[in-house]
A tleap script that builds the chain and sets N, CA, C and O, in Angstrom:
source leaprc.protein.ff14SB
mol = sequence {
  NMET THR THR THR GLN PHE LEU ASN VAL ASP
  LEU GLU ILE ALA VAL SER GLY ASP GLY GLY
  VAL LEU VAL GLU GLN LEU SER GLN ALA LEU
  PHE GLU LEU HIE VAL SER THR HIE ARG GLY
  VAL THR ARG ALA ASN TYR GLU THR THR LYS
  LEU THR LYS THR ALA ASP ALA THR VAL ARG
  GLU LEU VAL ARG VAL LEU GLY ARG LEU SER
  PRO ALA ALA ARG ARG SER TRP ARG ALA ALA
  ARG VAL ARG ASP PHE ASN ILE GLY ILE GLN
  CYS GLU SER GLU PRO ARG SER PHE GLU LEU
  ALA ILE GLU PRO ALA THR LEU ALA SER VAL
  VAL LYS LEU GLY GLY ARG MET VAL VAL THR
  VAL TYR ALA PRO ASP PRO PRO THR GLY ARG
  LEU ALA THR THR THR ARG PRO ARG LYS ALA
  CARG
}
set mol.1.N position { 9.897 -70.836 19.973 }
set mol.1.CA position { 11.180 -70.961 19.418 }
set mol.1.C position { 12.054 -69.781 19.724 }
set mol.1.O position { 11.640 -68.629 19.592 }
set mol.2.N position { 13.264 -70.072 20.134 }
set mol.2.CA position { 14.178 -68.993 20.463 }
set mol.2.C position { 15.113 -68.827 19.201 }
set mol.2.O position { 15.085 -69.652 18.288 }
set mol.3.N position { 15.892 -67.788 19.190 }
set mol.3.CA position { 16.826 -67.517 18.070 }
set mol.3.C position { 18.226 -67.587 18.595 }
set mol.3.O position { 18.487 -67.460 19.792 }
set mol.4.N position { 19.156 -67.801 17.617 }
set mol.4.CA position { 20.581 -67.810 17.896 }
set mol.4.C position { 20.918 -66.532 18.622 }
set mol.4.O position { 20.488 -65.444 18.242 }
set mol.5.N position { 21.721 -66.690 19.707 }
set mol.5.CA position { 22.059 -65.466 20.480 }
set mol.5.C position { 23.357 -65.626 21.192 }
set mol.5.O position { 23.810 -66.725 21.514 }
set mol.6.N position { 23.957 -64.444 21.432 }
set mol.6.CA position { 25.133 -64.281 22.308 }
set mol.6.C position { 24.734 -64.620 23.711 }
set mol.6.O position { 23.715 -64.138 24.206 }
set mol.7.N position { 25.525 -65.448 24.365 }
set mol.7.CA position { 25.258 -65.770 25.763 }
set mol.7.C position { 26.085 -64.900 26.720 }
set mol.7.O position { 25.549 -64.111 27.498 }
set mol.8.N position { 27.417 -65.075 26.633 }
set mol.8.CA position { 28.317 -64.395 27.536 }
set mol.8.C position { 29.741 -64.583 27.108 }
set mol.8.O position { 30.010 -65.300 26.144 }
set mol.9.N position { 30.680 -63.943 27.817 }
set mol.9.CA position { 32.067 -64.235 27.606 }
set mol.9.C position { 32.672 -64.739 28.923 }
set mol.9.O position { 32.575 -64.057 29.943 }
set mol.10.N position { 33.269 -65.873 28.914 }
set mol.10.CA position { 33.914 -66.431 30.060 }
set mol.10.C position { 35.385 -66.147 30.028 }
set mol.10.O position { 36.010 -66.388 28.995 }
set mol.11.N position { 35.962 -65.669 31.046 }
set mol.11.CA position { 37.478 -65.570 31.161 }
set mol.11.C position { 37.942 -66.901 31.709 }
set mol.11.O position { 37.519 -67.299 32.794 }
set mol.12.N position { 38.789 -67.592 30.995 }
set mol.12.CA position { 39.261 -68.906 31.440 }
set mol.12.C position { 40.800 -68.840 31.555 }
set mol.12.O position { 41.502 -68.444 30.625 }
set mol.13.N position { 41.291 -69.255 32.760 }
set mol.13.CA position { 42.726 -69.294 33.031 }
set mol.13.C position { 43.190 -70.651 33.421 }
set mol.13.O position { 42.420 -71.447 33.959 }
set mol.14.N position { 44.440 -70.936 33.159 }
set mol.14.CA position { 45.101 -72.173 33.798 }
set mol.14.C position { 46.514 -71.672 34.155 }
set mol.14.O position { 47.258 -71.187 33.304 }
set mol.15.N position { 46.833 -71.805 35.387 }
set mol.15.CA position { 48.084 -71.338 35.867 }
set mol.15.C position { 48.749 -72.443 36.761 }
set mol.15.O position { 48.074 -73.151 37.508 }
set mol.16.N position { 50.064 -72.545 36.645 }
set mol.16.CA position { 50.759 -73.507 37.449 }
set mol.16.C position { 50.634 -73.139 38.978 }
set mol.16.O position { 50.668 -71.970 39.361 }
set mol.17.N position { 50.489 -74.192 39.803 }
set mol.17.CA position { 50.394 -73.937 41.205 }
set mol.17.C position { 48.961 -73.675 41.609 }
set mol.17.O position { 48.040 -74.116 40.921 }
set mol.18.N position { 48.741 -72.949 42.741 }
set mol.18.CA position { 47.434 -72.730 43.224 }
set mol.18.C position { 46.757 -71.457 42.664 }
set mol.18.O position { 45.613 -71.148 42.997 }
set mol.19.N position { 47.497 -70.735 41.807 }
set mol.19.CA position { 46.949 -69.526 41.206 }
set mol.19.C position { 47.031 -68.367 42.094 }
set mol.19.O position { 46.957 -67.228 41.633 }
set mol.20.N position { 47.187 -68.605 43.406 }
set mol.20.CA position { 47.419 -67.575 44.441 }
set mol.20.C position { 46.755 -66.314 44.230 }
set mol.20.O position { 45.529 -66.277 44.124 }
set mol.21.N position { 47.541 -65.174 44.153 }
set mol.21.CA position { 47.006 -63.838 44.136 }
set mol.21.C position { 46.137 -63.575 42.925 }
set mol.21.O position { 45.203 -62.778 43.012 }
set mol.22.N position { 46.415 -64.228 41.772 }
set mol.22.CA position { 45.627 -63.954 40.566 }
set mol.22.C position { 44.198 -64.475 40.825 }
set mol.22.O position { 43.241 -63.722 40.642 }
set mol.23.N position { 44.035 -65.714 41.236 }
set mol.23.CA position { 42.769 -66.253 41.516 }
set mol.23.C position { 42.039 -65.426 42.562 }
set mol.23.O position { 40.866 -65.101 42.375 }
set mol.24.N position { 42.690 -65.085 43.634 }
set mol.24.CA position { 42.123 -64.296 44.683 }
set mol.24.C position { 41.553 -63.013 44.136 }
set mol.24.O position { 40.389 -62.694 44.380 }
set mol.25.N position { 42.367 -62.261 43.389 }
set mol.25.CA position { 41.844 -60.967 42.863 }
set mol.25.C position { 40.792 -61.115 41.831 }
set mol.25.O position { 39.886 -60.283 41.786 }
set mol.26.N position { 40.834 -62.089 41.011 }
set mol.26.CA position { 39.810 -62.314 40.005 }
set mol.26.C position { 38.523 -62.720 40.676 }
set mol.26.O position { 37.445 -62.274 40.280 }
set mol.27.N position { 38.619 -63.559 41.684 }
set mol.27.CA position { 37.410 -64.026 42.385 }
set mol.27.C position { 36.720 -62.884 43.160 }
set mol.27.O position { 35.515 -62.942 43.404 }
set mol.28.N position { 37.491 -61.843 43.546 }
set mol.28.CA position { 36.914 -60.653 44.175 }
set mol.28.C position { 36.237 -59.712 43.243 }
set mol.28.O position { 35.230 -59.085 43.573 }
set mol.29.N position { 36.842 -59.615 41.989 }
set mol.29.CA position { 36.369 -58.634 40.981 }
set mol.29.C position { 35.347 -59.218 40.074 }
set mol.29.O position { 34.521 -58.473 39.546 }
set mol.30.N position { 35.344 -60.489 39.859 }
set mol.30.CA position { 34.398 -61.122 38.860 }
set mol.30.C position { 33.581 -62.169 39.466 }
set mol.30.O position { 33.824 -62.553 40.610 }
set mol.31.N position { 32.562 -62.689 38.723 }
set mol.31.CA position { 31.803 -63.801 39.210 }
set mol.31.C position { 32.495 -65.119 38.981 }
set mol.31.O position { 32.703 -65.496 37.828 }
set mol.32.N position { 32.855 -65.824 39.999 }
set mol.32.CA position { 33.598 -67.062 39.885 }
set mol.32.C position { 32.640 -68.171 39.489 }
set mol.32.O position { 31.687 -68.469 40.209 }
set mol.33.N position { 32.907 -68.795 38.312 }
set mol.33.CA position { 32.122 -69.991 37.907 }
set mol.33.C position { 32.668 -71.273 38.330 }
set mol.33.O position { 31.944 -72.221 38.632 }
set mol.34.N position { 34.090 -71.312 38.359 }
set mol.34.CA position { 34.713 -72.554 38.730 }
set mol.34.C position { 36.176 -72.314 39.041 }
set mol.34.O position { 36.847 -71.553 38.345 }
set mol.35.N position { 36.668 -72.954 40.074 }
set mol.35.CA position { 38.132 -72.957 40.372 }
set mol.35.C position { 38.457 -74.352 40.827 }
set mol.35.O position { 37.777 -74.880 41.707 }
set mol.36.N position { 39.483 -74.978 40.254 }
set mol.36.CA position { 39.965 -76.379 40.699 }
set mol.36.C position { 41.443 -76.421 40.429 }
set mol.36.O position { 41.988 -75.758 39.546 }
set mol.37.N position { 42.069 -77.265 41.267 }
set mol.37.CA position { 43.531 -77.532 41.016 }
set mol.37.C position { 43.659 -79.006 40.866 }
set mol.37.O position { 43.120 -79.797 41.640 }
set mol.38.N position { 44.410 -79.364 39.814 }
set mol.38.CA position { 44.609 -80.789 39.525 }
set mol.38.C position { 46.010 -80.913 38.905 }
set mol.38.O position { 46.349 -80.239 37.932 }
set mol.39.N position { 46.824 -81.821 39.524 }
set mol.39.CA position { 48.192 -82.074 39.055 }
set mol.39.C position { 49.018 -80.781 38.872 }
set mol.39.O position { 49.739 -80.590 37.893 }
set mol.40.N position { 48.859 -79.917 39.883 }
set mol.40.CA position { 49.703 -78.723 39.900 }
set mol.40.C position { 49.291 -77.598 38.977 }
set mol.40.O position { 50.011 -76.617 38.789 }
set mol.41.N position { 48.053 -77.777 38.379 }
set mol.41.CA position { 47.562 -76.618 37.593 }
set mol.41.C position { 46.193 -76.245 38.090 }
set mol.41.O position { 45.320 -77.095 38.262 }
set mol.42.N position { 46.011 -74.929 38.323 }
set mol.42.CA position { 44.754 -74.371 38.748 }
set mol.42.C position { 44.038 -73.864 37.545 }
set mol.42.O position { 44.602 -73.075 36.787 }
set mol.43.N position { 42.856 -74.265 37.340 }
set mol.43.CA position { 41.981 -73.774 36.227 }
set mol.43.C position { 40.814 -73.041 36.936 }
set mol.43.O position { 40.264 -73.461 37.954 }
set mol.44.N position { 40.496 -71.885 36.276 }
set mol.44.CA position { 39.455 -71.016 36.820 }
set mol.44.C position { 38.671 -70.326 35.650 }
set mol.44.O position { 39.234 -69.945 34.624 }
set mol.45.N position { 37.336 -70.196 35.883 }
set mol.45.CA position { 36.490 -69.580 34.880 }
set mol.45.C position { 35.714 -68.497 35.602 }
set mol.45.O position { 35.244 -68.680 36.725 }
set mol.46.N position { 35.589 -67.354 34.922 }
set mol.46.CA position { 34.916 -66.186 35.506 }
set mol.46.C position { 34.017 -65.553 34.458 }
set mol.46.O position { 34.203 -65.737 33.255 }
set mol.47.N position { 33.018 -64.788 34.956 }
set mol.47.CA position { 32.187 -63.867 34.128 }
set mol.47.C position { 32.175 -62.528 34.811 }
set mol.47.O position { 32.392 -62.449 36.020 }
set mol.48.N position { 31.922 -61.456 34.055 }
set mol.48.CA position { 31.847 -60.224 34.605 }
set mol.48.C position { 30.620 -60.051 35.482 }
set mol.48.O position { 29.605 -60.714 35.268 }
set mol.49.N position { 30.703 -59.187 36.444 }
set mol.49.CA position { 29.490 -59.007 37.405 }
set mol.49.C position { 28.646 -57.835 36.804 }
set mol.49.O position { 27.521 -57.611 37.251 }
set mol.50.N position { 29.162 -57.115 35.830 }
set mol.50.CA position { 28.420 -56.031 35.197 }
set mol.50.C position { 27.470 -56.564 34.099 }
set mol.50.O position { 27.799 -57.528 33.408 }
set mol.51.N position { 26.367 -55.969 33.956 }
set mol.51.CA position { 25.390 -56.319 32.931 }
set mol.51.C position { 25.908 -55.706 31.614 }
set mol.51.O position { 26.012 -54.485 31.498 }
set mol.52.N position { 26.224 -56.537 30.647 }
set mol.52.CA position { 26.668 -56.072 29.356 }
set mol.52.C position { 25.752 -56.694 28.378 }
set mol.52.O position { 25.171 -57.743 28.656 }
set mol.53.N position { 25.587 -56.057 27.177 }
set mol.53.CA position { 24.646 -56.544 26.113 }
set mol.53.C position { 25.368 -57.222 24.985 }
set mol.53.O position { 24.791 -58.070 24.304 }
set mol.54.N position { 26.598 -56.878 24.769 }
set mol.54.CA position { 27.311 -57.334 23.572 }
set mol.54.C position { 28.590 -58.120 23.936 }
set mol.54.O position { 29.098 -57.961 25.046 }
set mol.55.N position { 29.085 -58.904 23.093 }
set mol.55.CA position { 30.350 -59.590 23.347 }
set mol.55.C position { 31.489 -58.600 23.440 }
set mol.55.O position { 32.386 -58.737 24.272 }
set mol.56.N position { 31.442 -57.577 22.556 }
set mol.56.CA position { 32.536 -56.578 22.627 }
set mol.56.C position { 32.561 -55.812 23.983 }
set mol.56.O position { 33.622 -55.605 24.572 }
set mol.57.N position { 31.389 -55.411 24.441 }
set mol.57.CA position { 31.240 -54.733 25.740 }
set mol.57.C position { 31.695 -55.670 26.859 }
set mol.57.O position { 32.350 -55.214 27.796 }
set mol.58.N position { 31.380 -56.927 26.795 }
set mol.58.CA position { 31.765 -57.857 27.814 }
set mol.58.C position { 33.278 -58.071 27.915 }
set mol.58.O position { 33.876 -58.020 28.990 }
set mol.59.N position { 33.869 -58.314 26.727 }
set mol.59.CA position { 35.356 -58.366 26.630 }
set mol.59.C position { 36.015 -57.138 27.163 }
set mol.59.O position { 36.988 -57.258 27.907 }
set mol.60.N position { 35.535 -55.922 26.821 }
set mol.60.CA position { 36.137 -54.665 27.340 }
set mol.60.C position { 36.019 -54.640 28.838 }
set mol.60.O position { 36.967 -54.202 29.490 }
set mol.61.N position { 34.908 -55.083 29.450 }
set mol.61.CA position { 34.808 -55.102 30.891 }
set mol.61.C position { 35.808 -56.076 31.494 }
set mol.61.O position { 36.430 -55.748 32.505 }
set mol.62.N position { 35.985 -57.233 30.930 }
set mol.62.CA position { 36.991 -58.137 31.443 }
set mol.62.C position { 38.376 -57.573 31.372 }
set mol.62.O position { 39.129 -57.716 32.336 }
set mol.63.N position { 38.778 -56.912 30.245 }
set mol.63.CA position { 39.959 -56.308 30.060 }
set mol.63.C position { 40.221 -55.158 31.161 }
set mol.63.O position { 41.318 -55.011 31.701 }
set mol.64.N position { 39.169 -54.416 31.415 }
set mol.64.CA position { 39.227 -53.346 32.443 }
set mol.64.C position { 39.581 -53.938 33.805 }
set mol.64.O position { 40.422 -53.411 34.532 }
set mol.65.N position { 38.916 -55.048 34.129 }
set mol.65.CA position { 39.266 -55.769 35.450 }
set mol.65.C position { 40.700 -56.233 35.460 }
set mol.65.O position { 41.420 -56.013 36.434 }
set mol.66.N position { 41.122 -56.871 34.389 }
set mol.66.CA position { 42.469 -57.318 34.273 }
set mol.66.C position { 43.561 -56.207 34.405 }
set mol.66.O position { 44.668 -56.422 34.898 }
set mol.67.N position { 43.148 -55.006 33.922 }
set mol.67.CA position { 44.054 -53.840 33.949 }
set mol.67.C position { 44.243 -53.293 35.345 }
set mol.67.O position { 45.145 -52.487 35.574 }
set mol.68.N position { 43.422 -53.709 36.273 }
set mol.68.CA position { 43.444 -53.243 37.676 }
set mol.68.C position { 44.160 -54.267 38.605 }
set mol.68.O position { 44.205 -54.067 39.819 }
set mol.69.N position { 44.686 -55.303 38.061 }
set mol.69.CA position { 45.397 -56.333 38.890 }
set mol.69.C position { 46.685 -55.764 39.489 }
set mol.69.O position { 47.346 -54.909 38.900 }
set mol.70.N position { 47.007 -56.257 40.648 }
set mol.70.CA position { 48.271 -55.901 41.276 }
set mol.70.C position { 49.441 -56.422 40.461 }
set mol.70.O position { 49.260 -57.346 39.668 }
set mol.71.N position { 50.616 -55.873 40.622 }
set mol.71.CA position { 51.786 -56.339 39.925 }
set mol.71.C position { 52.003 -57.862 40.087 }
set mol.71.O position { 52.324 -58.549 39.118 }
set mol.72.N position { 51.828 -58.376 41.309 }
set mol.72.CA position { 51.978 -59.823 41.566 }
set mol.72.C position { 50.945 -60.640 40.722 }
set mol.72.O position { 51.314 -61.636 40.099 }
set mol.73.N position { 49.723 -60.234 40.709 }
set mol.73.CA position { 48.703 -60.870 39.968 }
set mol.73.C position { 48.998 -60.780 38.446 }
set mol.73.O position { 48.743 -61.732 37.709 }
set mol.74.N position { 49.511 -59.685 38.008 }
set mol.74.CA position { 49.827 -59.473 36.604 }
set mol.74.C position { 50.950 -60.507 36.168 }
set mol.74.O position { 50.902 -61.076 35.077 }
set mol.75.N position { 51.947 -60.710 37.077 }
set mol.75.CA position { 52.949 -61.617 36.781 }
set mol.75.C position { 52.413 -63.048 36.661 }
set mol.75.O position { 52.840 -63.801 35.786 }
set mol.76.N position { 51.477 -63.418 37.541 }
set mol.76.CA position { 50.800 -64.680 37.477 }
set mol.76.C position { 49.956 -64.798 36.164 }
set mol.76.O position { 49.966 -65.856 35.536 }
set mol.77.N position { 49.247 -63.750 35.757 }
set mol.77.CA position { 48.555 -63.742 34.534 }
set mol.77.C position { 49.414 -64.021 33.392 }
set mol.77.O position { 49.060 -64.852 32.555 }
set mol.78.N position { 50.588 -63.350 33.285 }
set mol.78.CA position { 51.518 -63.500 32.146 }
set mol.78.C position { 52.109 -64.908 32.153 }
set mol.78.O position { 52.475 -65.420 31.095 }
set mol.79.N position { 52.208 -65.528 33.286 }
set mol.79.CA position { 52.720 -66.884 33.369 }
set mol.79.C position { 51.725 -67.929 33.139 }
set mol.79.O position { 52.084 -69.099 33.009 }
set mol.80.N position { 50.457 -67.571 33.079 }
set mol.80.CA position { 49.339 -68.505 32.857 }
set mol.80.C position { 49.510 -69.259 31.523 }
set mol.80.O position { 49.948 -68.720 30.507 }
set mol.81.N position { 49.136 -70.528 31.605 }
set mol.81.CA position { 49.189 -71.409 30.335 }
set mol.81.C position { 48.010 -71.119 29.527 }
set mol.81.O position { 48.093 -71.294 28.312 }
set mol.82.N position { 46.876 -70.680 30.065 }
set mol.82.CA position { 45.664 -70.385 29.292 }
set mol.82.C position { 45.182 -69.042 29.772 }
set mol.82.O position { 45.072 -68.789 30.972 }
set mol.83.N position { 44.891 -68.172 28.800 }
set mol.83.CA position { 44.310 -66.811 29.044 }
set mol.83.C position { 43.226 -66.523 27.984 }
set mol.83.O position { 43.374 -65.676 27.104 }
set mol.84.N position { 42.121 -67.293 28.131 }
set mol.84.CA position { 41.088 -67.218 27.073 }
set mol.84.C position { 39.947 -66.338 27.416 }
set mol.84.O position { 39.472 -66.316 28.552 }
set mol.85.N position { 39.489 -65.586 26.402 }
set mol.85.CA position { 38.233 -64.872 26.488 }
set mol.85.C position { 37.274 -65.704 25.582 }
set mol.85.O position { 37.306 -65.600 24.356 }
set mol.86.N position { 36.452 -66.502 26.218 }
set mol.86.CA position { 35.610 -67.456 25.467 }
set mol.86.C position { 34.191 -66.944 25.293 }
set mol.86.O position { 33.416 -66.832 26.244 }
set mol.87.N position { 33.876 -66.629 24.008 }
set mol.87.CA position { 32.523 -66.166 23.659 }
set mol.87.C position { 31.599 -67.289 23.456 }
set mol.87.O position { 31.854 -68.157 22.621 }
set mol.88.N position { 30.513 -67.315 24.196 }
set mol.88.CA position { 29.524 -68.357 24.063 }
set mol.88.C position { 28.364 -67.921 23.220 }
set mol.88.O position { 27.871 -66.802 23.362 }
set mol.89.N position { 27.912 -68.804 22.331 }
set mol.89.CA position { 26.797 -68.566 21.416 }
set mol.89.C position { 25.882 -69.754 21.468 }
set mol.89.O position { 26.305 -70.894 21.279 }
set mol.90.N position { 24.651 -69.488 21.721 }
set mol.90.CA position { 23.601 -70.520 21.671 }
set mol.90.C position { 22.990 -70.582 20.282 }
set mol.90.O position { 22.385 -69.602 19.848 }
set mol.91.N position { 23.118 -71.651 19.592 }
set mol.91.CA position { 22.682 -71.785 18.236 }
set mol.91.C position { 21.280 -72.275 18.205 }
set mol.91.O position { 20.898 -73.121 19.013 }
set mol.92.N position { 20.498 -71.764 17.291 }
set mol.92.CA position { 19.107 -72.228 17.023 }
set mol.92.C position { 18.922 -72.265 15.511 }
set mol.92.O position { 19.860 -71.907 14.799 }
set mol.93.N position { 17.851 -72.646 15.010 }
set mol.93.CA position { 17.603 -72.729 13.609 }
set mol.93.C position { 17.367 -71.337 12.884 }
set mol.93.O position { 17.489 -71.218 11.665 }
set mol.94.N position { 17.040 -70.354 13.681 }
set mol.94.CA position { 16.794 -69.027 13.154 }
set mol.94.C position { 17.601 -68.037 13.968 }
set mol.94.O position { 17.743 -68.199 15.180 }
set mol.95.N position { 18.142 -66.990 13.304 }
set mol.95.CA position { 18.126 -66.787 11.865 }
set mol.95.C position { 19.128 -67.696 11.133 }
set mol.95.O position { 19.933 -68.358 11.788 }
set mol.96.N position { 19.100 -67.741 9.867 }
set mol.96.CA position { 19.962 -68.638 9.130 }
set mol.96.C position { 21.438 -68.242 9.291 }
set mol.96.O position { 22.323 -69.082 9.125 }
set mol.97.N position { 21.694 -67.032 9.598 }
set mol.97.CA position { 23.098 -66.602 9.899 }
set mol.97.C position { 23.149 -65.689 11.068 }
set mol.97.O position { 22.155 -65.042 11.396 }
set mol.98.N position { 24.296 -65.615 11.719 }
set mol.98.CA position { 24.416 -64.855 12.980 }
set mol.98.C position { 25.781 -64.199 13.009 }
set mol.98.O position { 26.792 -64.896 12.922 }
set mol.99.N position { 25.840 -62.956 13.123 }
set mol.99.CA position { 27.109 -62.231 13.218 }
set mol.99.C position { 27.386 -61.670 14.594 }
set mol.99.O position { 26.478 -61.169 15.258 }
set mol.100.N position { 28.606 -61.746 15.021 }
set mol.100.CA position { 28.984 -61.188 16.309 }
set mol.100.C position { 30.343 -60.496 16.046 }
set mol.100.O position { 31.329 -61.170 15.749 }
set mol.101.N position { 30.392 -59.202 16.151 }
set mol.101.CA position { 31.612 -58.435 15.916 }
set mol.101.C position { 32.378 -58.036 17.138 }
set mol.101.O position { 31.782 -57.654 18.145 }
set mol.102.N position { 33.687 -58.114 17.079 }
set mol.102.CA position { 34.537 -57.593 18.101 }
set mol.102.C position { 35.395 -56.503 17.462 }
set mol.102.O position { 36.088 -56.738 16.471 }
set mol.103.N position { 35.335 -55.301 18.052 }
set mol.103.CA position { 35.990 -54.146 17.540 }
set mol.103.C position { 37.595 -54.380 17.563 }
set mol.103.O position { 38.138 -55.055 18.438 }
set mol.104.N position { 38.292 -53.749 16.506 }
set mol.104.CA position { 39.679 -53.824 16.476 }
set mol.104.C position { 40.383 -53.431 17.742 }
set mol.104.O position { 41.329 -54.101 18.156 }
set mol.105.N position { 39.935 -52.330 18.387 }
set mol.105.CA position { 40.569 -51.876 19.616 }
set mol.105.C position { 40.441 -52.892 20.755 }
set mol.105.O position { 41.365 -53.068 21.550 }
set mol.106.N position { 39.274 -53.562 20.821 }
set mol.106.CA position { 39.041 -54.594 21.806 }
set mol.106.C position { 39.919 -55.792 21.543 }
set mol.106.O position { 40.503 -56.355 22.469 }
set mol.107.N position { 40.017 -56.183 20.300 }
set mol.107.CA position { 40.987 -57.316 19.952 }
set mol.107.C position { 42.368 -56.950 20.317 }
set mol.107.O position { 43.097 -57.775 20.869 }
set mol.108.N position { 42.793 -55.675 20.021 }
set mol.108.CA position { 44.171 -55.273 20.401 }
set mol.108.C position { 44.457 -55.291 21.898 }
set mol.108.O position { 45.570 -55.580 22.335 }
set mol.109.N position { 43.395 -54.966 22.690 }
set mol.109.CA position { 43.586 -54.935 24.167 }
set mol.109.C position { 43.681 -56.448 24.666 }
set mol.109.O position { 44.345 -56.697 25.672 }
set mol.110.N position { 43.063 -57.399 24.010 }
set mol.110.CA position { 43.241 -58.774 24.441 }
set mol.110.C position { 44.587 -59.217 24.013 }
set mol.110.O position { 45.253 -59.881 24.808 }
set mol.111.N position { 45.058 -58.925 22.853 }
set mol.111.CA position { 46.375 -59.312 22.333 }
set mol.111.C position { 47.444 -58.679 23.260 }
set mol.111.O position { 48.402 -59.363 23.621 }
set mol.112.N position { 47.312 -57.451 23.636 }
set mol.112.CA position { 48.236 -56.796 24.554 }
set mol.112.C position { 48.362 -57.506 25.857 }
set mol.112.O position { 49.432 -57.515 26.465 }
set mol.113.N position { 47.294 -58.099 26.297 }
set mol.113.CA position { 47.275 -58.870 27.582 }
set mol.113.C position { 47.766 -60.320 27.385 }
set mol.113.O position { 47.825 -61.094 28.341 }
set mol.114.N position { 48.112 -60.671 26.148 }
set mol.114.CA position { 48.530 -62.089 25.849 }
set mol.114.C position { 47.409 -63.030 25.841 }
set mol.114.O position { 47.638 -64.229 25.999 }
set mol.115.N position { 46.160 -62.577 25.663 }
set mol.115.CA position { 44.972 -63.362 25.688 }
set mol.115.C position { 44.672 -63.918 24.271 }
set mol.115.O position { 45.230 -63.540 23.241 }
set mol.116.N position { 43.744 -64.838 24.360 }
set mol.116.CA position { 43.291 -65.507 23.159 }
set mol.116.C position { 41.743 -65.411 23.092 }
set mol.116.O position { 41.060 -65.593 24.100 }
set mol.117.N position { 41.214 -65.125 21.901 }
set mol.117.CA position { 39.787 -65.170 21.728 }
set mol.117.C position { 39.369 -66.560 21.250 }
set mol.117.O position { 39.959 -67.146 20.342 }
set mol.118.N position { 38.281 -67.072 21.934 }
set mol.118.CA position { 37.760 -68.403 21.636 }
set mol.118.C position { 36.303 -68.248 21.471 }
set mol.118.O position { 35.693 -67.445 22.176 }
set mol.119.N position { 35.688 -68.993 20.552 }
set mol.119.CA position { 34.306 -68.967 20.310 }
set mol.119.C position { 33.755 -70.400 20.532 }
set mol.119.O position { 34.216 -71.368 19.928 }
set mol.120.N position { 32.737 -70.484 21.439 }
set mol.120.CA position { 32.040 -71.812 21.702 }
set mol.120.C position { 30.669 -71.648 21.200 }
set mol.120.O position { 29.965 -70.720 21.597 }
set mol.121.N position { 30.257 -72.527 20.327 }
set mol.121.CA position { 28.846 -72.543 19.816 }
set mol.121.C position { 28.137 -73.764 20.320 }
set mol.121.O position { 28.555 -74.890 20.049 }
set mol.122.N position { 27.070 -73.557 21.050 }
set mol.122.CA position { 26.312 -74.617 21.649 }
set mol.122.C position { 25.175 -75.078 20.678 }
set mol.122.O position { 24.417 -74.243 20.184 }
set mol.123.N position { 25.070 -76.326 20.427 }
set mol.123.CA position { 24.026 -76.830 19.533 }
set mol.123.C position { 22.654 -76.583 20.071 }
set mol.123.O position { 22.507 -76.447 21.285 }
set mol.124.N position { 21.650 -76.516 19.259 }
set mol.124.CA position { 20.310 -76.335 19.787 }
set mol.124.C position { 19.905 -77.527 20.599 }
set mol.124.O position { 20.326 -78.654 20.338 }
set mol.125.N position { 19.078 -77.268 21.590 }
set mol.125.CA position { 18.519 -78.372 22.401 }
set mol.125.C position { 17.661 -79.242 21.511 }
set mol.125.O position { 17.031 -78.725 20.589 }
set mol.126.N position { 17.610 -80.544 21.748 }
set mol.126.CA position { 16.770 -81.372 20.929 }
set mol.126.C position { 15.293 -81.048 21.233 }
set mol.126.O position { 14.969 -80.671 22.359 }
set mol.127.N position { 14.387 -81.194 20.227 }
set mol.127.CA position { 13.001 -80.886 20.491 }
set mol.127.C position { 12.420 -81.806 21.503 }
set mol.127.O position { 12.878 -82.934 21.682 }
set mol.128.N position { 11.405 -81.322 22.168 }
set mol.128.CA position { 10.698 -82.066 23.155 }
set mol.128.C position { 9.266 -82.279 22.840 }
set mol.128.O position { 8.745 -81.600 21.955 }
set mol.129.N position { 8.597 -83.157 23.487 }
set mol.129.CA position { 7.166 -83.427 23.266 }
set mol.129.C position { 6.946 -84.488 22.271 }
set mol.129.O position { 7.879 -85.148 21.813 }
set mol.130.N position { 5.685 -84.660 21.927 }
set mol.130.CA position { 5.284 -85.811 21.059 }
set mol.130.C position { 5.825 -85.613 19.648 }
set mol.130.O position { 6.099 -86.594 18.957 }
set mol.131.N position { 5.987 -84.354 19.198 }
set mol.131.CA position { 6.509 -84.161 17.825 }
set mol.131.C position { 7.971 -84.599 17.749 }
set mol.131.O position { 8.466 -84.862 16.653 }
set mol.132.N position { 8.641 -84.680 18.822 }
set mol.132.CA position { 9.985 -85.018 18.770 }
set mol.132.C position { 10.347 -86.466 18.642 }
set mol.132.O position { 11.509 -86.820 18.440 }
set mol.133.N position { 9.323 -87.318 18.763 }
set mol.133.CA position { 9.608 -88.709 18.686 }
set mol.133.C position { 9.958 -89.108 17.301 }
set mol.133.O position { 9.424 -88.543 16.347 }
set mol.134.N position { 10.801 -90.023 17.150 }
set mol.134.CA position { 11.169 -90.439 15.739 }
set mol.134.C position { 10.238 -91.521 15.346 }
set mol.134.O position { 9.808 -92.340 16.158 }
set mol.135.N position { 9.932 -91.512 14.086 }
set mol.135.CA position { 9.074 -92.594 13.561 }
set mol.135.C position { 9.942 -93.633 12.914 }
set mol.135.O position { 10.986 -93.370 12.318 }
set mol.136.N position { 9.454 -94.793 13.069 }
set mol.136.CA position { 10.158 -95.982 12.417 }
set mol.136.C position { 9.728 -96.162 11.027 }
set mol.136.O position { 8.548 -96.003 10.715 }
set mol.137.N position { 10.650 -96.494 10.161 }
set mol.137.CA position { 10.273 -96.695 8.783 }
set mol.137.C position { 9.222 -97.889 8.652 }
set mol.137.O position { 9.312 -98.880 9.377 }
set mol.138.N position { 8.297 -97.756 7.766 }
set mol.138.CA position { 7.322 -98.813 7.616 }
set mol.138.C position { 8.005 -100.019 6.986 }
set mol.138.O position { 8.871 -99.891 6.121 }
set mol.139.N position { 7.582 -101.204 7.452 }
set mol.139.CA position { 8.067 -102.401 6.907 }
set mol.139.C position { 7.493 -102.617 5.483 }
set mol.139.O position { 6.326 -102.308 5.239 }
set mol.140.N position { 8.264 -103.116 4.600 }
set mol.140.CA position { 7.716 -103.451 3.298 }
set mol.140.C position { 6.744 -104.615 3.456 }
set mol.140.O position { 6.942 -105.527 4.259 }
set mol.141.N position { 5.633 -104.538 2.612 }
set mol.141.CA position { 4.670 -105.578 2.647 }
set mol.141.C position { 4.777 -106.476 1.502 }
set mol.141.O position { 4.006 -107.430 1.392 }
savepdb mol mol.pdb
quit
């Protein structure tokens, strides 16, 4: 059995047009998970390439990368419809509670960038094996 745990922080953007210089610079500086354009909006998802252990450290690394964007990429960032820092958590039955803290200075840096903090909690995987089969109620005799 595994325990509830922090997975990663994805940087998610949606920008009108092809995303141009912003997508290009983010794709060079971060690990590109997905980029697509549909109906004039480019959506892209990224993760940091640095090994980080906490959500706070991961968000700070993403902020650091965004702080190094060119002026043109910064303009595109500010014009983006979505600027999400999405924290992923894999939920399990243990422990009964799970806390994940983001420091005030880290939150302030996200706000300064016009970003939004989002939390995604993934449900536990269904059990596997013979014990996972459901039993039918017995018929009354």
